[in-house]
PAFIGU-695244 format. One record per residue (C-alpha): x, y, z; residue number from 1; residue in one letter. Coordinates in pm, 1 decimal, always signed. Each point is the difference from the previous one (the first is absolute). Example, Ala and Ser with C-alpha at 12.3 -4.5 7.8 and 13.67 -1.06 7.14 Angstrom:
REM residues 2
      east     north        up    k  r
   +1230.0    -450.0    +780.0    1  A
    +137.0    +344.0     -66.0    2  S
END
This chain:
REM residues 603
      east     north        up    k  r
   +6912.4   -8379.8   -6053.4    1  M
    -135.4    -215.3    +330.6    2  G
    +346.9      -8.2    +133.7    3  K
     +50.6    +410.4     -22.8    4  N
    -318.0     +78.3    +145.4    5  K
    +102.9    -226.0    +317.9    6  M
    +305.7    +160.3     +30.8    7  I
    -177.0    +331.7     -38.7    8  D
    -241.6     -52.9    +299.8    9  N
    +264.5    -120.3    +221.5   10  K
    +208.5    +328.8     -60.5   11  F
    -316.4    +174.0     +86.2   12  T
     -22.5    -190.6    +323.4   13  R
    +342.8     +68.6     +73.8   14  D
     -48.5    +339.3     -67.4   15  K
    -306.9     +48.1    +215.3   16  M
    +134.9    -167.4    +304.1   17  K
    +316.5    +248.5      -3.4   18  N
    -235.4    +281.5     -43.7   19  I
    -148.2    -130.1    +305.0   20  L
    +260.7     -69.6    +198.9   21  L
    +138.9    +333.1     -50.4   22  L
    -302.5    +151.7     +87.8   23  A
     -41.6    -148.2    +336.4   24  V
    +361.6     +56.6     +73.1   25  F
     -39.6    +339.5     -78.6   26  W
    -295.5     +67.6    +233.1   27  F
    +191.6    -198.1    +264.8   28  L
    +253.9    +241.6     -17.5   29  I
    -262.8    +318.6      -2.9   30  Q
    -171.2    -188.3    +319.1   31  G
    +339.3     +37.5    +196.4   32  C
    +139.2    +334.8    -134.2   33  S
    -305.0    +230.1     +40.1   34  T
    -228.8    +108.6    +274.1   35  K
    -312.7    +112.8      +6.3   36  S
    +106.5    +412.3      +8.4   37  I
    -261.0    +260.8    +163.2   38  V
     +69.5    +289.4     -99.8   39  E
     +26.6    +257.3    +321.7   40  R
    -294.6    +271.1     -36.8   41  P
    +103.6    +358.5     -62.0   42  Q
    -174.6    +256.9    +240.1   43  T
     +70.2    +210.6    +276.1   44  Y
    +110.6     -34.4    +405.2   45  A
    -256.6     +84.9    +228.9   46  E
     +52.3    +205.4    +287.6   47  A
    +176.0    -203.8    +309.2   48  P
    -279.2     -89.1    +276.0   49  D
     +54.4    +298.5    +255.0   50  P
    -179.6    -197.4    +272.6   51  A
     +88.1    -366.9     -68.4   52  P
    -195.7    -262.5    +221.6   53  D
    +227.2     -53.9    +260.1   54  T
    -193.5    -323.8    +180.7   55  L
     -32.9    -145.7    -347.7   56  A
    +228.7    -378.3     -14.0   57  N
    +105.7     -59.0    -280.9   58  W
    +239.3    -271.1    +146.3   59  N
    -328.8    -238.3     +61.0   60  D
    -110.8     +61.5    -328.2   61  V
     +67.6    -344.6    -220.7   62  K
    +281.0     +45.8    -265.5   63  A
    -121.8     +89.1    -361.2   64  G
    -285.0    +184.9    -159.3   65  L
    -362.8     -16.0    +171.1   66  H
    -316.6     +86.3    -136.4   67  A
    -387.2     +15.0     +83.2   68  S
    -312.3    +172.6     -73.0   69  I
     -58.1    +280.3    +225.3   70  G
    -267.3    +286.8     +44.5   71  S
     -74.4    +317.6    -265.3   72  I
    -132.9    +149.4    +323.3   73  D
    +385.0     -24.9    +195.6   74  S
    +344.4    +176.5     -97.1   75  R
    +266.8    -191.8     +75.1   76  Y
    +287.4    +135.8    +106.8   77  E
    +364.0     -62.0    -170.6   78  K
    +215.3     -78.9    +284.6   79  S
    -281.1    -189.5    +200.9   80  S
     -56.9    -433.4      -2.1   81  V
    -354.2     +19.0    -174.0   82  P
    -226.5    -184.7    +249.9   83  D
    -173.3    -197.3    -233.9   84  L
    -110.7    -404.9     +23.2   85  D
    +140.6    -140.0    -333.4   86  P
    -310.3     +35.2    -272.0   87  K
     +25.4     -70.1    -328.2   88  T
    -382.4      +5.4    -107.2   89  E
    -184.2    +352.7     -83.3   90  W
    -400.2     +42.7    -104.2   91  K
     -81.9    +285.6    -170.5   92  G
    -380.5    +135.9     -69.4   93  F
     -84.3    +212.4    -333.3   94  A
    -222.3    +138.1    -218.9   95  W
     +84.9     +18.6    -389.7   96  R
    +139.7    +311.2     -73.2   97  N
    +181.6     +37.2    +392.5   98  E
    +369.9     +18.2     +84.6   99  K
     +67.5    -165.3    +337.2  100  I
    +321.5     -35.6    +251.2  101  S
    +187.7    -243.4    +152.7  102  A
    +323.1     +45.7    +229.9  103  Q
    +297.1    -243.9     -44.7  104  L
    +284.4     +25.6    +289.5  105  V
    +325.4    -128.1     -54.5  106  L
    +309.7     -11.9    +287.0  107  W
    +333.3     -88.0     -16.3  108  N
    +274.4    -117.5    +272.2  109  N
    +288.4     -50.8    -288.2  110  E
    +200.0    +247.1    -230.2  111  P
    -223.5    +126.2    -262.1  112  A
    -172.8    -185.1    -291.5  113  G
    -171.3     +71.3    -299.0  114  I
    -360.2     -59.6     +17.0  115  V
    -281.7     -14.3    -297.9  116  E
    -352.2     -59.1     +25.9  117  C
    -172.0    -193.3    -290.7  118  Q
    -386.3     -71.0     -36.2  119  F
    -126.1    -255.8    -184.9  120  G
    -364.4     +26.9    -208.7  121  D
    -313.5     -13.1    +190.9  122  F
    -219.2    -262.1     -49.9  123  K
    -326.3     -67.7    +110.1  124  S
    -197.9    -400.7      +5.5  125  Q
    -204.2     +96.5    -313.9  126  N
    +260.8     +20.3    -197.1  127  G
     +40.1    +446.9     -52.7  128  A
    +353.6    +110.3     +92.6  129  V
     +88.0    +359.3     +64.3  130  L
    +381.8     +87.5    -106.6  131  P
    +273.3      -2.7    +236.8  132  A
     +58.1    +394.0    -115.0  133  A
    -291.1     +91.7    +220.3  134  I
    +212.4     -38.0    +287.7  135  A
    +257.2    +255.8     +79.3  136  N
    +267.8     -44.0    +285.9  137  A
    +199.5    +336.7     +97.6  138  R
    +254.1      -8.4    +277.8  139  F
    -112.4    +216.8    +274.1  140  V
    +290.5    +287.4     +70.3  141  R
     +68.0    +172.6    +321.4  142  Y
     -22.0    +390.8     +60.1  143  V
     +93.0    +216.3    +271.2  144  L
    -302.4    +104.8    +214.3  145  T
     -53.0    +149.3    +324.3  146  D
    -353.1     +46.3    +248.8  147  E
    -298.7    +203.0     +15.6  148  F
    +112.5    +235.0    +280.1  149  G
    -219.1    +306.9      -4.0  150  P
    -112.8     -42.5    -383.9  151  G
     +62.9    +324.8    -111.4  152  C
    +270.2    +259.1     +40.3  153  G
    +350.6      +8.5     -71.6  154  Y
    +265.8    -283.5     +99.0  155  R
    +310.0     -65.9    +100.2  156  K
    +114.4    -374.3     -96.3  157  P
    +173.9      -9.0    +331.1  158  E
    -320.6     +68.9    +204.9  159  D
    -173.4    -274.3    -148.7  160  F
     +33.1    -435.5     -40.5  161  I
    +194.4    -103.2    -290.1  162  A
     -55.9    -340.4    -159.4  163  R
     -47.1    -155.3    -356.2  164  I
    -353.7    -117.3    -124.3  165  S
     -50.0    -243.9    -250.3  166  P
    -208.2    +200.7    -254.6  167  D
    +134.7     +64.7    -366.1  168  M
     -73.8    -319.2    -285.6  169  L
    +317.9     -55.4    -202.3  170  D
     -40.9    -128.3    -326.4  171  S
    +304.9    -197.7      -8.6  172  L
     -41.0    -340.3    -118.0  173  S
    +251.4    -152.1    +253.6  174  A
    +157.5    +104.2    +312.4  175  F
    +288.9     -60.3    +198.9  176  E
     -91.0     -89.7    +361.2  177  M
    +240.8    +165.8    +270.6  178  E
    +103.1    -244.6    +312.6  179  A
    -197.6     +21.9    +280.8  180  Q
    -284.8    +167.3    -154.7  181  S
    -377.6     +52.7    -116.8  182  T
    -142.4     +45.9    -305.8  183  R
    -378.6      -7.9     -84.2  184  P
    -143.2     -37.1    -358.5  185  V
    -268.1    +186.0     -77.3  186  W
    -213.8    -236.9    -269.1  187  L
    -329.4    +113.5    -197.4  188  T
    -188.9    -184.6    -197.8  189  F
    -219.2    +165.1    -319.2  190  D
    -323.7    -156.2     -58.3  191  V
     -88.7     +30.9    -340.3  192  P
    -350.7    +147.2     -75.7  193  A
     -57.1    -292.5    -189.2  194  D
     +64.0    -252.4    +218.0  195  A
    -190.0    -366.8     +40.5  196  T
    -165.4      +0.7    +323.3  197  P
    +177.5    -275.4    +235.7  198  G
    +290.6     -97.5    +226.9  199  I
    +362.2     +31.4    -128.1  200  Y
    +347.3    -137.3     +99.5  201  T
    +320.3     +75.9     -97.1  202  S
    +337.6     -36.0    +139.3  203  I
    +273.1    +250.0     +97.0  204  L
    +326.1    -150.9     -32.3  205  Q
    +231.6    +176.8    +244.1  206  L
    +390.0     -14.6    -139.3  207  K
    +289.8     +53.0    +181.5  208  L
    +349.2     +47.1    -192.4  209  N
    -162.8    -110.1    -340.1  210  G
    -110.5    -361.2    +145.4  211  K
    -355.5     -87.2    +174.3  212  K
     -37.4     +48.7    +356.7  213  H
    -346.5     +16.8    +126.5  214  S
    -378.8      -1.7    -146.4  215  K
    -322.5    +167.3     +78.6  216  F
    -355.2     -81.7    -103.1  217  N
    -214.8    +280.4     -96.4  218  F
    -369.8     -23.7      -6.9  219  R
    -198.0    +251.1    -148.2  220  I
    -419.2     -11.4     +42.0  221  E
    -166.1    +214.6    -312.9  222  V
    -338.4     +48.0     +46.2  223  V
    -280.1    +102.8    -251.0  224  D
     +44.7    +355.4     +73.0  225  R
    +172.8    +306.2    -226.5  226  I
    +184.0    +299.1    +123.0  227  L
     -49.6    +298.6    -244.6  228  P
    +351.3    +117.1    -174.1  229  D
    +127.8    +288.1    +249.5  230  P
     -62.6    +245.4    -247.1  231  S
    -393.6     -94.8     +52.6  232  E
     +45.2      +1.6    +400.2  233  W
    -233.1    +230.1    +190.9  234  K
    +205.1     +44.3    +241.6  235  F
    +126.2    +339.6     -35.6  236  H
    +378.8      -3.6     +47.2  237  L
    +190.0    +350.5     +31.6  238  D
    +357.7     -69.2    +107.7  239  L
    +220.1    +317.6     -96.5  240  W
    +265.2     -32.7    -261.6  241  Q
    +325.6    +173.6     -38.6  242  N
    +155.1     +18.7    -323.6  243  P
    +305.1    +173.1    +113.0  244  Y
     +97.9    -235.6    +200.8  245  A
     +68.4    -239.0    -257.8  246  V
    +233.5    +228.5    -175.6  247  A
    +182.6    +121.1    +299.7  248  R
     +46.2    -383.3    +117.0  249  Y
    +107.8     -85.6    -357.3  250  H
    +224.0    +311.5     -79.5  251  E
    -224.4     +66.6    -360.7  252  V
    -120.2    +306.1    -122.9  253  E
    -364.9     +65.7    +123.4  254  P
    -227.2     -75.7    -292.3  255  W
    +237.9    -135.5    -220.1  256  S
     -43.1    -319.8    -171.4  257  A
    +208.6    -181.0    +257.7  258  E
    -236.2    +128.2    +245.6  259  H
    -318.9    -112.7    -172.8  260  W
    +186.7    -364.3     -63.1  261  D
     +48.5      +3.9    +391.7  262  L
    -346.3    +133.8    +107.1  263  L
    -179.8    -249.0    -222.1  264  R
     +86.7    -329.2    +226.2  265  P
     -83.0    +218.4    +289.3  266  V
    -317.8    +136.4     -56.1  267  M
    -133.1    -310.5    -154.4  268  K
     +53.5    -188.1    +292.5  269  M
    -228.3    +274.3    +186.0  270  L
    -242.2     -45.3    -301.0  271  A
     -22.2    -378.7     +87.8  272  N
     -52.7     +68.4    +316.4  273  A
    -352.8    +188.3     -74.8  274  G
    +120.9    +339.9     +28.1  275  Q
    -236.8    +280.9    -141.9  276  K
    +194.3    +347.7     +50.6  277  V
    +250.0    +168.7    -173.6  278  I
    +172.0    +238.4    +215.5  279  T
     +92.2    +345.2    -190.7  280  A
    +166.1    +318.3    +139.8  281  T
    -102.0    +323.7    -121.5  282  L
    +269.7    +190.6    +125.2  283  N
    +315.5    -101.9    +213.8  284  N
     +35.0    -111.2    +354.7  285  R
    -347.7     -77.5     +21.7  286  P
     +92.0    -127.6    +354.4  287  W
    +268.2    +222.4     +85.8  288  G
    +272.2    -252.6    -126.3  289  G
     -30.6    -238.0    +326.4  290  Q
     +93.9    -310.0    -174.5  291  T
    +373.4    -116.1    -121.9  292  E
     -98.7    +155.5    -368.1  293  D
    -229.8    +265.9     +20.0  294  E
    -253.5     +57.0    -322.3  295  Y
     +34.8    +208.3    -272.5  296  K
    -293.1    +170.0    -174.7  297  S
    -146.8    -200.3    -290.7  298  M
    -100.4    +306.2    -198.5  299  I
    +208.5    +314.4     -57.8  300  V
    -128.3    +355.2     +91.6  301  W
    +114.0    +299.8    -172.4  302  E
     -99.5    +379.6     +52.7  303  K
     +82.0    +144.6    -322.2  304  Q
    +146.1    +361.8     -46.2  305  I
    -350.4    +125.7     -54.3  306  D
    -122.0    -148.2    +341.8  307  G
    -208.8    -284.4    -167.8  308  S
     +45.5    -355.6     +87.1  309  W
     +81.3    -315.2    -225.3  310  A
     +43.6    -355.6    +129.0  311  Y
    +167.4    -290.2    -140.4  312  D
    -193.7    -333.0     +57.2  313  Y
    +253.2    -246.4    -180.7  314  S
    +153.5    -192.1    +284.8  315  I
    -334.8      +4.5    +204.0  316  F
    -197.6    -133.4    -306.3  317  D
    +263.5    -242.2     -98.0  318  Q
     +31.8    -147.5    +392.0  319  W
    -397.3     -35.0      -4.8  320  V
      +6.0    -179.0    -334.4  321  Q
    +262.7    -224.7    +108.9  322  F
    -166.8    -117.6    +330.6  323  M
    -342.4     +13.7    -213.8  324  M
    +146.5    -253.7    -239.6  325  D
    +141.9    -245.7    +291.1  326  L
    -381.4     +19.0    +133.5  327  G
     +34.9    +233.5    +211.6  328  I
    -322.9    +215.7    -133.1  329  D
    -261.3     +68.0    +273.6  330  K
    +119.3    +344.1    +160.1  331  Q
    +265.9    +253.8     -21.1  332  I
     +57.1    +187.1    +295.1  333  S
    +185.2    +314.3     -15.1  334  C
    +196.4    +149.3    +301.0  335  Y
     +13.6    +241.8    +135.7  336  S
    -214.2    +347.8     -40.0  337  M
     +87.6     +11.0    +384.4  338  V
    +356.9    -112.9     +24.7  339  P
    +186.9     -13.1    +285.8  340  W
    +153.4    +338.2    +118.5  341  G
    -221.4    +163.5    -273.3  342  N
    +270.2     +17.8    -251.2  343  E
     -19.3     -22.8    -371.8  344  L
    +261.9     +71.9    -303.3  345  Y
     -18.1    +167.9    -292.5  346  Y
    +238.8     +70.6    -260.7  347  F
     +20.2    +378.4     -86.0  348  D
     +56.1    +104.3    -349.8  349  A
     +37.4    +376.3    +111.5  350  S
    +292.3    -103.0    +215.2  351  V
    +120.0    -337.9    -166.2  352  G
     +10.0    -221.1    +333.4  353  E
    -263.1    -173.6    +216.8  354  E
    -171.6    +163.6    +265.4  355  I
    -110.9    -140.8    +327.9  356  K
    -351.4    +163.8    +140.6  357  V
    -186.1     -35.2    +334.7  358  I
    -354.4     -29.6     -57.9  359  A
    -206.8     -82.1    +274.0  360  K
    -373.1    -136.3     -91.9  361  A
    -249.8    +318.5     +38.7  362  G
    +264.7    +238.6    -110.5  363  T
     -20.7    +222.0    -275.6  364  K
    +298.0    -122.0    -134.4  365  E
    -138.4    -367.0     +29.9  366  F
    -279.8    +123.7    -187.8  367  E
    +214.9    +166.6    -285.5  368  E
    +202.9    -286.1     -22.7  369  I
    -213.5    -307.9     -40.4  370  W
    -303.9    +165.9    -218.8  371  T
    +184.2      -2.4    -299.4  372  P
    +171.0    -297.6      +8.2  373  F
    -355.7    -208.0    +114.5  374  L
    -150.1    +149.1    -288.9  375  K
    +283.7     -92.6    -224.7  376  D
     +22.6    -357.9    +155.5  377  F
    -374.5     -66.5     -24.6  378  L
     +28.7     +73.9    -387.4  379  K
    +251.7    -239.4     -55.3  380  H
    -131.7    -283.8    +154.0  381  L
    -357.7     +65.5    -168.5  382  E
    +262.6     -83.4    -304.5  383  Q
    +165.0    -261.6    +147.2  384  K
    -366.2    -127.7    +119.0  385  G
    +143.5     -62.4    +375.1  386  W
    -225.1    +267.7    +144.8  387  T
    -255.9    -249.2    +146.8  388  D
    +300.1    -223.5    +179.6  389  I
    +229.3    +273.3    +150.8  390  T
      +0.9    +127.7    +315.0  391  C
    +154.0    +288.6    +144.6  392  M
    +140.7    -168.0    +302.2  393  A
    +158.6    +122.1    +371.8  394  M
    +156.0    -154.7    +273.9  395  D
    -113.6     +86.6    +362.8  396  E
     -41.2    +350.8     -22.4  397  R
    -207.9    +236.8    +240.3  398  S
    -326.9     +84.1      +8.0  399  P
     +56.5    +364.3    -117.5  400  A
    +228.0     -77.5    -273.2  401  E
    -268.2    -311.6    -105.5  402  M
    -279.2    +319.7     +12.6  403  N
    +188.6    +239.1    -211.8  404  A
    +114.2    -255.1    -260.7  405  T
    -343.8    -171.9     -42.6  406  M
    -172.9    +325.6     -67.7  407  K
    +268.7    +112.1    -239.6  408  L
     -44.3    -360.6    -188.4  409  L
    -373.3     +89.0     +24.9  410  A
      +2.7    +268.9    -155.5  411  E
    +277.0     -46.1    -285.3  412  V
     -24.3    -373.8     -46.5  413  A
    -305.8    -183.9    +123.4  414  P
     +60.9    -260.1    -241.3  415  E
    +260.9    -145.9    +173.5  416  L
     +14.6    -259.6    +278.5  417  G
    +165.9     +53.6    +309.2  418  V
    +193.0    -263.0    +224.5  419  G
    +117.9     +56.2    +309.4  420  F
    +173.0    -194.9    +316.2  421  A
    -219.3    +161.3    +268.8  422  D
    +177.7     -19.3    +364.7  423  N
    -260.3    +336.1     +82.3  424  H
    -356.1    -134.4     -36.3  425  W
      -6.3    +236.4    -321.5  426  N
    -216.9    -202.2    -186.8  427  Y
    -339.9     +60.0    +141.0  428  K
     +57.1    +362.6    -116.0  429  K
     -11.1     -74.9    -377.6  430  F
    -223.2    -362.8     -63.2  431  P
      +1.4     +72.6    -390.1  432  D
    +400.9    +125.1     -89.0  433  Q
    +178.2    -280.3    +211.8  434  L
     -29.2    -241.5    -224.9  435  T
    +277.0    -248.1     +77.3  436  D
      +4.2     +35.2    +389.1  437  L
    +254.5    -181.5    +244.6  438  S
     -45.5     +18.5    +356.0  439  V
    +285.6    -158.8    +273.9  440  A
     -51.7    -297.5    +124.1  441  Y
    -212.8     -54.4    +278.9  442  G
    -240.6    +320.5     -89.9  443  A
    -359.9     -92.6    -118.0  444  E
    -192.3    +194.7    -250.7  445  I
    -390.7     +27.0    +100.0  446  E
    -240.3    -244.3    -128.4  447  P
    -183.5    +307.7    -153.2  448  D
    +314.0    +105.5    -201.2  449  I
    +150.6    -307.8     -67.4  450  R
    -326.8     -97.6    -209.7  451  Q
     -44.2    +329.1    -161.3  452  Y
    +309.3     -29.6    -113.0  453  R
     -65.5    -352.8    -125.4  454  K
    -280.1    +103.9    -166.2  455  E
    +184.5    +288.4    -237.7  456  K
    +290.9    -270.9     -73.0  457  G
    +266.4    +168.0    +226.0  458  Y
    +266.3    -161.5    +150.8  459  L
     +35.5     -25.2    +399.9  460  S
    +371.6    -183.4     +80.9  461  T
    +195.5      -9.4    +287.4  462  W
    +398.4     +30.4     +69.9  463  Y
    +298.4     -42.7    +240.6  464  V
    +320.0    +158.6     +58.5  465  C
    +305.9     +65.0    +250.4  466  C
    -287.2     +48.6    +257.5  467  S
    -142.3    -398.9      -9.2  468  D
    +188.9    -205.2    +192.0  469  V
    -279.9    -255.4    -111.2  470  F
     -94.1    -111.3    -289.1  471  P
    +303.1     +98.3    -234.0  472  N
    +259.0    -119.3    -216.1  473  V
    +341.1    +115.8    +180.8  474  F
    +266.3    -242.2    -112.1  475  S
     -70.4    -106.9    +354.7  476  F
    -338.9     -39.8     +20.8  477  S
    -146.2    -344.9     +30.2  478  D
     -73.2     -91.9    -351.1  479  P
    -356.5    -102.7     +33.8  480  G
     -70.4    +366.1    +109.7  481  E
     +14.2     +90.2    -382.1  482  A
    -294.7    -289.4    -125.1  483  A
    -171.1    +180.4    +324.5  484  F
     -27.0    +304.5    -225.9  485  I
    -237.0    -196.6    -262.4  486  G
    -198.1    -154.3    +273.7  487  W
     -58.1    +347.3    +221.1  488  Y
    -102.5    +192.6    -331.4  489  T
    -264.3    -238.8     -11.5  490  M
     -71.1     -41.5    +369.2  491  A
     -17.6    +410.7     +38.8  492  A
    -188.6     -24.5    -367.5  493  D
    +218.2    +227.5    -175.0  494  F
    +109.5     +26.1    -381.6  495  D
    +355.7     -84.9     +33.0  496  G
    +319.4    +103.4    +150.2  497  F
    +223.5    +305.9     -10.8  498  L
    +393.2      +3.8     +62.3  499  R
    +258.2    +268.2     -60.5  500  W
    +255.9    -194.6     -71.0  501  A
     +82.5    -282.7    -317.7  502  Y
    +330.8     +77.5     -38.1  503  N
    +154.5    +323.5    +185.2  504  H
    +343.6    -179.6     -36.2  505  W
    +255.7     +73.5    +295.8  506  V
    +334.4     +52.7    -107.4  507  K
     +94.9    -363.2      -1.3  508  D
    -302.8    -183.8     +42.4  509  P
    +121.0    -344.7    -102.6  510  L
    +245.2     -36.3    +314.4  511  I
    -199.3    +286.4    +280.6  512  D
    -348.3     +68.1     +11.5  513  S
     +22.4    +267.1    +287.6  514  R
     -57.7    +365.0     -78.3  515  F
     +62.8    +320.5    +197.0  516  R
    -387.3    +110.9     +84.2  517  T
    -195.0    -339.1      +0.7  518  W
      +4.7    -362.4     +93.3  519  P
    +210.0    -246.2    -235.2  520  A
    -221.3     -93.6    -295.8  521  G
    -248.6    +312.7      +0.1  522  D
    +153.6    +123.4    -318.2  523  T
     -68.6    -304.0    -211.5  524  Y
    -120.5    -326.1     -35.4  525  V
    +195.3    -168.6    -326.6  526  V
    +362.5     +43.6     -93.3  527  Y
    +231.8    +114.5    -248.8  528  P
     -63.6    -222.4    -353.4  529  N
    -340.1     -96.5     +25.5  530  A
    +103.4    -204.9    +312.1  531  R
    -309.6     -68.5    +200.2  532  S
     -30.3     -30.1    +402.6  533  S
    -170.2    -200.9    +270.6  534  I
    -220.3    +318.2    +102.6  535  R
     -82.8     +51.4    -349.6  536  F
     -77.2    -404.7     -92.4  537  E
    -225.6     +20.7    +288.5  538  R
    -190.5    +299.6     -52.4  539  L
     -66.1    -124.6    -349.1  540  I
    -127.3    -337.2    +158.3  541  E
    -241.0    +191.6    +242.6  542  G
    -141.5    +219.7    -297.0  543  I
    -108.7    -325.4    -141.2  544  Q
    -124.6     -98.8    +271.7  545  D
    -229.9    +320.3     +39.6  546  A
     -98.8     -26.3    -405.1  547  E
    -131.2    -392.2    +132.8  548  K
    -192.6    +150.6    +271.1  549  I
    -154.1    +264.1    -243.7  550  R
     -77.6    -279.9    -273.3  551  I
    -143.0    -264.2    +280.6  552  L
    -215.2    +274.1    +166.5  553  K
    -137.7     +93.2    -296.0  554  E
    -114.3    -323.4    -121.3  555  E
    -109.3     -66.1    +358.8  556  F
    -242.3    +305.4     +33.3  557  Q
    -123.1    -103.9    -363.1  558  N
    -122.9    -292.8    +145.0  559  N
    -304.9     -66.2    +196.7  560  S
     +54.2    -390.0    +102.7  561  S
     +71.4     -65.6    +387.3  562  A
    +342.4    -115.4    -135.4  563  E
     +95.7    +290.0    -125.1  564  A
    -150.9    +243.2    +294.3  565  M
    +256.1    -257.2    +225.0  566  E
    +267.5     +88.6    -160.4  567  K
     -31.5    +345.2     -16.0  568  L
     -51.0     +43.4    +360.4  569  G
    +301.1    -230.3     +83.0  570  R
    +214.6    +226.7    -256.9  571  L
    -111.9    +288.8    +149.6  572  N
     +82.8    -118.9    +340.1  573  G
    +333.1     -86.0     -92.6  574  V
     +54.1    +390.7     -97.7  575  L
    -201.4    +103.0    +271.1  576  E
    +378.7    -131.5    +187.9  577  Q
    +192.8    +163.5    -232.9  578  M
    -162.1    +332.5    +130.6  579  R
    +291.3     +76.3    +235.4  580  I
    +187.2    +343.3     +64.0  581  S
    +270.2    -194.7    +190.8  582  Q
    +238.0    -295.0     -54.8  583  K
    -149.5    -301.8    +190.5  584  P
    +241.6    -260.1    +178.7  585  E
     -86.9    -284.9    -195.8  586  A
     +29.5    +186.8    -345.1  587  F
    +112.7    -279.9    -237.0  588  N
    -224.3    -197.3    +142.4  589  A
    -280.4    +214.2     -88.4  590  L
    +103.0     +36.7    -380.9  591  M
     +63.1    -346.6     -41.2  592  Q
    -348.5     -93.4    +135.8  593  N
    -159.0    +248.2    -235.0  594  A
    +175.5    -101.0    -281.0  595  K
    -113.5    -370.1     +62.0  596  R
    -344.3    +145.5     +27.5  597  S
      -4.6    +166.4    -314.9  598  L
    +153.2    -335.5    -191.1  599  E
    -305.3    -191.0    +158.9  600  D
    -226.1    +276.4    -124.3  601  L
    +193.3     -29.8    -346.5  602  S
     -80.0    -395.6     -69.3  603  R
END
């Protein structure tokens, strides 16, 4: 019995030894025959650089991939060697529930290699941990752009400088570097609302072809202040949406199931920026078809055989409810009783076709076509519970047109508010009808009128368009200009900001941001498939700053201590420096100093 046990033990030891030897041999074979395989990212080709940097001397650049932390205030040209000293550490500052940004810059002097960015968890000295998922690295893509030139007006491409600009933020997890090229990486950090205050550190591991290349240290100071959710921001953001551009770009039927699915992430991104307004259309071509995708009516107008009117609100209702479900539910702006060209469209049952009529404000035709609609529309809004948040919106119409339109509204539908982008100083005539007034950049609303509007709860905002060289969000604009928008809003005592173009995409927006009528990028600030841009990220940054300014001002004003008064005076002094009508030479320094002051006042 004992002998048999000894034999069994020996057999077992020999068997285990052989298994171990085989395992070691297998791993050795695998190690010799298998290489780290990095899958080549599938993406589109960018446009060639029409004006490469001919002075860039890539031959003086040491071979291999280079990387350094850059500035979010800079646009790094693709064909230029970045003028950066090696920097591997970055420090950020955030309130809880705030999103902040950084920029990593890569440049390469060798044939293509595949790069990846991997963050570790963010850990504080007190043991708190924020997951690596709060960080997001997006490769910046280059799009064709031009220059401001005369601003508005038809433009031939050959009459303007053509170049490529880093703007679109791609969602690729890896990117293939070209030889002798620069590639920025936009980094965002979403600090959770429940984050424990403290200083958090993390390491970004840059990989090249699957192997570790270099490390970067990131530090975020999270202070014991919390930013409200975007839906609760007081800043009144009004970026006009164009759902028809989404259908055209993706080649789907408008308002089909596929269309709604494609709209959802694009419009959710807008909701997350604090958007308050739903852009809706009452009739076809409210802006005369000026963009690549003309607006269609969200309401079907039908003149029946007996001369009466019938209106189908199905699409209007679906669109409004869709946006509300995403969190955009403070206002419905309906365009337009005064469309460009005064064209109105309806289906005439007596002839079985669509009819176009010219109905100028103040004419009998205008009154006859709008009176029955307004009465019916008002009943429908009351049934939906949307009357109080609906505005009959108009854009830069003449004093005569506005006088006639406001008169008819006062007579037929006085319950409805009116929204107006006013470049004719019309607002003084309608103190209680203009519930949402937006004036051009640089325009002043008289203090007594502004105060009256505040007391009544009316909105007073400002806007920029193709005529404003500064501040703006063209695809060639300085990135800091987008952040300045939030600061100017608070400095000039406005309630928010309006811009006409969220996603009026051009023919090929991923490649070429130029348009036939205005400076490049004027028609959109985000890209298809819910891709953000440097411009859009910086705009959100400025809105967050505006919210922080509002919160701090209220806190200081409600505290009579000498310290609070000193802080309030300091904050007002910083804002006064932002009340400018022209871009200063040291613009980026002005912005950086203002943000440092805001950080100090937040501690």
